[in-house]
C-alpha positions as CSV (number, residue, x, y, z in Angstrom):
1,X,92.7,17.7,61.4
2,X,96.3,16.9,62.6
3,X,98.7,19.7,63.4
4,X,100.4,20.2,60.1
5,X,103.5,21.7,61.7
6,X,103.9,18.4,63.6
7,X,103.0,15.8,61.0
8,X,105.1,17.5,58.3
9,X,108.2,18.1,60.5
10,X,111.2,16.6,58.8
11,X,112.7,13.4,60.3
12,X,116.0,13.4,58.4
13,X,118.4,15.8,56.7
14,X,116.9,15.0,53.2
15,X,113.5,16.2,54.3
16,X,114.7,19.6,55.5
17,X,113.5,22.4,53.2
18,X,115.3,25.7,52.6
19,X,118.5,25.0,54.5
20,X,120.6,23.3,51.9
21,X,123.8,24.8,53.4
22,X,123.1,22.7,56.5
23,X,121.3,19.7,55.1
24,X,122.8,18.8,51.7
25,X,125.0,15.7,51.4
26,X,128.1,17.8,51.2
27,X,127.1,20.3,54.0
28,X,129.7,20.3,56.9
29,X,127.0,20.0,59.6
30,X,125.5,16.9,58.0
31,X,128.9,15.2,57.4
32,X,130.0,15.8,61.0
33,X,126.7,14.4,62.3
34,X,126.8,11.3,60.1
35,X,130.4,10.7,61.3
36,X,129.3,11.2,64.9
37,X,131.9,13.9,65.5
38,X,129.8,17.0,65.7
39,X,131.0,19.5,68.3
40,X,128.9,21.6,70.6
41,X,126.9,23.9,68.3
42,X,124.6,26.9,68.4
43,X,122.1,27.8,65.7
44,X,120.6,31.2,65.2
45,X,118.0,32.5,62.7
46,X,114.5,33.7,62.4
47,X,111.4,32.0,63.9
48,X,109.8,29.1,62.1
49,X,112.8,28.1,60.0
50,X,113.6,24.8,61.6
51,X,116.2,25.2,64.4
52,X,114.5,22.8,66.8
53,X,113.8,20.3,64.0
54,X,117.5,20.4,63.0
55,X,118.5,19.6,66.6
56,X,116.1,16.7,66.7
57,X,117.5,15.3,63.4
58,X,121.0,15.6,64.8
59,X,120.0,13.6,67.9
60,X,118.4,10.9,65.6
61,X,121.3,10.8,63.2
62,X,123.9,10.5,66.0
63,X,121.6,8.2,68.0
64,X,121.7,10.3,71.2
65,X,119.0,10.7,73.9
66,X,117.3,14.1,73.3
67,X,116.5,16.6,76.0
68,X,114.8,19.9,75.0
69,X,115.1,22.8,77.5
70,X,114.4,26.6,77.3
71,X,116.8,29.1,78.8
72,X,114.0,31.3,80.1
73,X,112.8,28.6,82.5
74,X,116.0,26.5,82.8
75,X,117.0,25.5,86.3
76,X,120.6,24.4,87.1
77,X,119.2,21.4,89.0
78,X,117.6,20.2,85.8
79,X,120.9,20.1,84.0
80,X,122.7,18.4,87.0
81,X,120.1,15.6,87.1
82,X,120.5,14.9,83.3
83,X,124.3,14.9,83.7
84,X,124.1,12.5,86.7
85,X,121.9,10.1,84.9
86,X,124.6,9.5,82.2
87,X,127.6,10.0,84.5
88,X,128.7,6.3,84.6
89,X,127.3,5.2,81.2
90,X,129.0,4.9,77.8
91,X,126.2,7.0,76.2
92,X,126.0,10.7,76.3
93,X,122.8,12.8,75.9
94,X,122.1,15.7,73.5
95,X,120.9,18.7,75.5
96,X,119.1,21.3,73.3
97,X,118.6,24.7,74.8
98,X,116.2,27.1,73.1
99,X,116.6,30.9,73.6
100,X,120.2,30.3,74.4
101,X,121.1,34.0,74.3
102,X,119.1,34.3,77.6
103,X,121.4,31.9,79.5
104,X,122.7,33.5,82.7
105,X,126.4,33.4,83.5
106,X,125.9,30.9,86.3
107,X,124.0,28.6,83.9
108,X,126.9,28.9,81.4
109,X,129.4,28.0,84.1
110,X,127.5,24.8,84.8
111,X,127.6,23.9,81.1
112,X,131.3,24.6,80.7
113,X,132.8,21.5,82.4
114,X,130.3,19.3,80.6
115,X,131.3,20.8,77.3
116,X,135.0,20.5,78.2
117,X,134.7,16.8,79.1
118,X,132.2,16.1,76.3
119,X,129.9,14.4,78.8
120,X,127.0,15.7,76.7
121,X,126.5,17.3,73.3
122,X,125.2,20.8,73.9
123,X,123.2,22.4,71.2
124,X,121.5,25.8,71.4
125,X,119.2,27.9,69.3
126,X,118.2,31.6,69.2
127,X,116.5,34.1,67.0
128,X,119.5,36.4,67.8
129,X,123.1,35.7,67.1
130,X,124.3,34.4,70.5
131,X,127.9,35.2,70.0
132,X,128.0,38.3,72.3
133,X,125.8,36.8,75.0
134,X,127.9,33.6,75.4
135,X,131.2,33.7,77.4
136,X,134.5,33.4,75.6
137,X,135.0,29.9,77.2
138,X,131.7,28.7,75.7
139,X,132.4,30.2,72.3
140,X,135.8,28.6,72.1
141,X,134.3,25.2,72.6
142,X,131.5,25.4,70.1
143,X,130.6,26.2,66.5
144,X,128.0,28.7,65.2
145,X,125.6,27.9,62.4
146,X,123.1,30.3,60.8
147,X,119.7,29.0,59.9
148,X,118.2,31.2,57.2
149,X,114.7,32.4,56.2
150,X,113.0,29.8,54.0
151,X,112.8,31.1,50.5
152,X,109.6,31.2,48.4
153,X,110.5,28.1,46.3
154,X,111.0,26.0,49.4
155,X,107.8,27.4,51.0
156,X,105.8,26.6,47.8
157,X,107.0,23.0,47.8
158,X,106.2,22.7,51.5
159,X,102.7,24.2,51.0
160,X,101.9,21.7,48.2
161,X,102.9,18.8,50.5
162,X,100.7,20.2,53.2
163,X,97.7,20.7,50.9
164,X,98.1,17.2,49.5
165,X,98.4,15.6,53.0
166,X,95.5,17.4,54.6
167,X,93.4,17.3,51.4
168,X,92.8,21.1,51.4
169,X,91.7,23.0,48.3
170,X,93.3,26.3,47.9
171,X,92.8,29.1,45.4
172,X,95.9,30.2,43.3
173,X,95.9,33.7,44.8
174,X,95.5,32.3,48.3
175,X,98.6,30.1,47.7
176,X,100.6,33.2,46.6
177,X,99.4,35.1,49.7
178,X,100.3,32.2,52.0
179,X,103.9,32.1,50.7
180,X,104.5,35.9,50.3
181,X,103.0,36.9,53.6
182,X,104.7,34.4,55.8
183,X,108.1,36.1,55.9
184,X,110.1,32.9,55.4
185,X,108.3,31.3,58.4
186,X,107.2,27.8,57.5
187,X,105.4,27.3,60.8
188,X,103.4,30.5,60.4
189,X,102.4,29.5,56.8
190,X,101.2,26.0,57.9
191,X,99.3,27.4,60.9
192,X,97.5,29.9,58.7
193,X,96.4,27.4,56.0
194,X,95.2,25.0,58.7
195,X,93.1,27.7,60.4
196,X,91.7,28.8,57.1
197,X,90.7,25.3,56.2
198,X,88.7,25.0,59.4
199,X,86.6,28.0,58.3
200,X,86.0,26.7,54.8
201,X,87.2,23.6,52.9
202,X,88.1,25.9,49.9
203,X,90.8,28.3,51.2
204,X,90.4,31.7,49.6
205,X,92.4,34.9,49.8
206,X,89.5,36.6,51.5
207,X,89.6,34.1,54.4
208,X,93.3,34.3,54.7
209,X,93.3,38.1,54.9
210,X,90.5,38.0,57.5
211,X,92.8,35.9,59.7
212,X,96.1,37.7,58.8
213,X,95.4,41.1,57.4
214,X,99.0,42.0,56.6
215,X,102.2,40.2,55.8
216,X,104.4,39.0,58.6
217,X,107.6,41.1,58.9
218,X,111.0,39.5,59.2
219,X,111.4,42.0,62.1
220,X,114.3,44.0,63.1
221,X,114.6,42.8,66.7
222,X,116.6,39.9,65.5
223,X,120.2,41.3,65.3
224,X,121.0,40.0,61.8
225,X,117.8,41.3,60.2
226,X,118.0,44.6,62.1
227,X,121.4,45.4,60.7
228,X,120.7,44.0,57.3
229,X,117.7,46.3,56.9
230,X,119.5,49.4,58.2
231,X,122.5,48.6,55.9
232,X,120.2,48.1,52.9
233,X,118.6,51.5,53.6
234,X,121.9,53.3,54.0
235,X,123.4,51.7,50.8
236,X,120.3,52.5,48.8
237,X,120.5,56.2,49.9
238,X,124.2,56.3,49.2
239,X,123.4,54.9,45.7
240,X,120.8,57.7,45.2
241,X,117.9,55.2,44.7
242,X,115.0,56.9,46.4
243,X,112.5,54.1,45.8
244,X,114.8,51.5,47.4
245,X,115.6,53.9,50.3
246,X,111.9,54.4,51.0
247,X,111.2,50.7,50.8
248,X,113.8,49.8,53.4
249,X,112.7,52.7,55.5
250,X,109.1,51.2,55.4
251,X,110.5,47.7,56.3
252,X,112.3,49.2,59.3
253,X,109.2,51.1,60.5
254,X,106.9,48.1,59.9
255,X,109.3,45.9,61.9
256,X,109.0,48.2,64.9
257,X,112.3,50.0,64.6
258,X,112.4,53.2,66.7
259,X,112.2,56.5,64.8
260,X,115.2,57.8,66.8
261,X,117.4,54.9,65.7
262,X,116.6,55.5,62.0
263,X,117.0,59.3,62.4
264,X,120.5,58.8,64.0
265,X,121.6,56.7,61.0
266,X,120.4,59.4,58.6
267,X,122.3,62.1,60.5
268,X,125.5,60.0,60.2
269,X,124.9,59.4,56.5
270,X,124.3,63.1,55.9
271,X,127.8,63.8,57.0
272,X,129.6,60.6,55.8
273,X,128.1,60.3,52.4
274,X,126.7,63.7,51.4
275,X,129.0,65.9,53.4
276,X,129.9,69.3,52.0
277,X,128.5,68.5,48.6
278,X,125.2,69.6,50.2
279,X,125.9,70.9,53.8
280,X,122.2,71.5,54.3
281,X,121.7,67.7,54.4
282,X,123.2,67.5,57.9
283,X,121.0,70.4,59.1
284,X,117.8,68.8,57.7
285,X,118.6,65.4,59.2
286,X,119.5,66.8,62.6
287,X,116.2,68.7,62.5
288,X,114.5,65.4,61.6
289,X,116.1,63.6,64.5
290,X,114.9,66.3,66.9
291,X,111.4,66.3,65.4
292,X,110.8,62.5,65.4
293,X,111.9,62.4,69.1
294,X,109.2,64.9,70.0
295,X,106.5,63.7,67.7
296,X,106.8,59.9,67.4
297,X,104.9,57.5,65.2
298,X,102.8,57.5,63.1
299,X,103.6,61.0,61.9
300,X,107.4,60.5,62.3
301,X,107.3,58.3,59.3
302,X,106.6,61.3,57.1
303,X,109.6,63.2,58.5
304,X,111.9,60.2,58.0
305,X,110.6,59.8,54.5
306,X,111.4,63.5,53.7
307,X,114.9,63.1,55.0
308,X,115.5,59.8,53.0
309,X,114.3,61.4,49.8
310,X,116.3,64.5,50.4
311,X,119.5,62.5,51.0
312,X,118.9,60.3,47.9
313,X,118.5,63.4,45.8
314,X,121.6,65.2,47.2
315,X,125.0,65.1,45.5
316,X,127.3,62.8,47.3
317,X,130.8,63.3,48.8
318,X,132.7,61.3,51.3
319,X,135.6,63.8,51.5
320,X,135.1,64.6,55.2
321,X,134.9,60.9,56.0
322,X,138.1,60.0,54.1
323,X,139.9,63.0,55.4
324,X,139.4,62.4,59.1
325,X,140.1,58.6,58.7
326,X,143.4,59.4,56.9
327,X,144.4,62.0,59.5
328,X,143.6,59.6,62.4
329,X,145.6,56.9,60.7
330,X,148.6,59.2,60.4
331,X,148.5,60.1,64.1
332,X,148.2,56.4,65.0
333,X,151.2,55.7,62.7
334,X,153.3,58.1,64.7
335,X,153.1,61.3,62.7
336,X,153.4,63.7,65.6
337,X,154.5,67.1,64.3
338,X,155.6,70.0,66.5
339,X,153.1,72.8,66.5
340,X,154.5,76.0,64.8
341,X,155.1,78.8,67.4
342,X,152.9,81.2,65.5
343,X,149.8,79.2,66.2
344,X,150.4,78.2,69.8
345,X,149.1,80.2,72.7
346,X,152.3,82.3,72.6
347,X,151.1,83.8,69.3
348,X,154.7,84.6,68.3
349,X,154.5,85.8,64.7
350,X,150.8,85.0,64.3
351,X,149.1,86.8,61.5
352,X,145.4,87.5,62.0
353,X,143.7,86.6,58.7
354,X,141.0,89.2,59.1
355,X,143.6,91.9,59.0
356,X,144.5,90.7,55.5
357,X,141.1,90.5,53.9
358,X,140.2,87.0,55.2
359,X,143.3,85.0,54.2
360,X,147.1,85.3,54.7
361,X,149.7,82.7,54.0
362,X,151.5,81.5,57.1
363,X,152.8,78.2,58.6
364,X,150.2,75.9,60.2
365,X,152.2,72.7,59.9
366,X,155.9,72.0,60.2
367,X,155.7,69.4,57.5
368,X,153.3,69.4,54.5
369,X,150.5,66.8,54.9
370,X,147.6,66.1,52.6
371,X,144.3,64.6,53.9
372,X,141.5,66.6,52.3
373,X,140.5,66.1,48.7
374,X,137.4,68.1,47.8
375,X,135.3,66.8,44.9
376,X,133.8,68.6,41.9
377,X,130.3,67.9,43.3
378,X,127.6,70.2,44.5
379,X,128.6,72.9,47.0
380,X,131.9,71.2,47.6
381,X,132.9,72.3,44.1
382,X,132.4,75.9,45.2
383,X,134.4,75.3,48.4
384,X,137.3,73.8,46.3
385,X,137.2,76.7,43.9
386,X,137.3,79.3,46.8
387,X,140.3,77.6,48.4
388,X,142.2,77.3,45.1
389,X,141.3,80.9,44.2
390,X,142.5,82.3,47.6
391,X,145.8,80.6,47.3
392,X,146.2,81.6,43.7
393,X,145.6,85.3,44.6
394,X,148.2,85.2,47.4
395,X,150.8,83.7,45.1
396,X,149.9,86.3,42.4
397,X,150.6,89.1,44.9
C-alpha cells in the first residue's frame, strides 16, 4: 500500500483541509502567493496540520525552486551554497526551514542579508510560536501565520478520501475513534488507519486500540496550547465550574505538564480570584504546592484535583487584586503623599491601637485615598462588617 500521507498530500490551496483562514480564495496568504508578492513568512502550529505542505504549495504557486532544511541539522555552508547558486540569476529560491525556533543566532545572521535583499524567499515552520526565538531584525522582515489543529469535520472528510483511495473497509465506531483520538493531527490519523489495514482488511475499533490505546493529546509543550489549557482551567475555576476545571486539569496532566506549574497557578488564583472571601483557599493551595513537589505524579493528581474542586466551590472575590492594581497605578501616576509624622520612625503623636481596645482613630494618610472595596461575599463580608462596625463605634463615642 502507498504511504497515505504522501499520496493524499494536497498539491494546491483548494486541496488543503482545515486551514480555510490560509487557503480560501479570500485568504491573505493565498492572495499574496497568487500575486507573487508573499514576504518572508513563518508558520507555527501543532504537528500534522500541514505546515510543510503549505510551504510546498507556496513554492508551486509562485513557481520557485524549493529547498527543505531543518534547523536542528542546518549548516551555514548549506545556506551559502544555495544562495551562491542563484546569485547571478533572475530566479530566487524558496528556502523552507523546519523547527525554525531552534535557529542559532549566527544562523539567523546569515539569513538576514538574504531577507533584506530578497535574494531568496525564506519560510519557516515550528510547533512553537517562534516570535521570541527570532531576532527583532528577522521579525521585522517577516509575517507570522498560525496553522491550526484540523477540526473533526475536516478530518472526517480526509478519512473518507483515504478509505476510498486505499479501498479500506472501516467500522463506524472505528472511524469515530480515528477522528476523535488523533488530536487534530491528520498525519497521525492516516498512519493509524494504514497500519490497522495491514493487520486486517476490515479496520475495527479493537485493532485501532491495540495500536493506539489512548487518544493523542494536543500537548502542552507547544506554547500556544500550553497557555490555552492553563487559561481554560483558570477561567473554569473562576467561573465555579468544577467539572470543567477538573477536565482541563486532566488535559494538562495528560499532556505532561508539571505538577509544580499547575500548583503555582492555583496558588495565584487562590489569592487573585478567591481572596479574602475564603482566606483558607490560599493556605490549602500553598499546602498543595508543597505536597506535589515532594510527592510527584501519579499521586499528585489527587492533590491537584482537591485544590481545583475546593477553589471552584469557594466564594469569589478579586478585591485584593483590584486594590493593589489601583494603588500601584496611583503611585505610577505620581500620587506620592508625605508620610504623617505619627507613623514614621519618630513616632511623634503615634497612638498604639492596643492601648485603645484594638482600634483608635488617627492619621495614616495626608490625603484620603480609596483602593479597597470589600465584597458582601463569604468571609470578606465579615471583614467588611468588622471594619464598618469599628469605625462606627469610634464615631459614636
